[in-house]
N, C-alpha and C positions, 0 to 999 in steps of 0.2 A: 476537514483534512484527514486523514489519519497515517501515522508514521507505521510501520510496520518492520517486523524486521523474519529472515526465513529460518526454522527450525524444525528439527525431529526430534521427538522424546531418544532418549537409551539409556542402556541398560534395565527395561521393565518398568521405567518409571512412567505415573501416571499422571502428566499435567494437562490443565484445560486454559483455554484461552482464555481472557476478558468477558467474553458473549459467551462462555460454556461448553463450548465446542472441545472431545477430547482432541491434542497434537498427537498424529500417529506416530509410529514408530519406521512403518515404513517408506515414507517419502517426507519431503522436506515444504512446508508449508508456509506461503506468509501469512501472519498472527501480529495484530497490532501491537504493538509495546504496551507492558504494562507493569508496574513494579512486579506481580506474580512471574511474571515471565523474566525479567530480567535475575530475579531471585534464583528460578530455576537452572539459568542456564549459568550464573555463577556456582549455584549447589552441583553440576554435573548433572542435571536430567533432563535439560536441554540442548543436545551439538545444534550450533549454530553455523551458517554458512559465509555470512558475510566476512570479507576479509577488511572493512572498513572500519574505522570505531563509531563509535553510534554518533559524537557531535559531525563526524562530513558523515554520515545516513538521513541526519534529521536536515543538515543545508543542503544537501542532492533533490529530498524528497519536494523540501520547501520549493526549490529552483523547479521540482517539473510541475510541481501546483500551479507554482505562477506561469509558465509555458502555458500550460492547460486552461486559465483561465482566460489564458489572449487569443487563443485559437477561436474559439467559437465568435466573439467580438470581430475577427478577420474576416473569417465566412462572412458575418452579416455585411459587413461594408460590401464586400464583394458582388453577394446576390440583391443589394437596394436598387443597384440603376438597372437591372432587367426586371422587363412587363411579362407577365404572366400569359400563356396562351391558354387558361380560362377564358377570354370575355370581359372578367370583371375587374382588369386590371393592379391584383392584389401581386 
């Protein structure tokens, strides 16, 4: 699971995310949180759009991750009782 923040470069700054992708000035993009990105935000080279503080975003991301992991299991349970029309009974 990757925790992200939404940022854009400002003031002509050239900043790269942890994967080596340049963060644009023209639009906000979601990038993985890394020490370099956090430092760039604190230095004023990146503008962040998030209104919540970092601990709350981490908790929200963890909750979304937990929900996403539950959903595939629920779908599997729903389809197990159904029979296939393929003739193989799978």
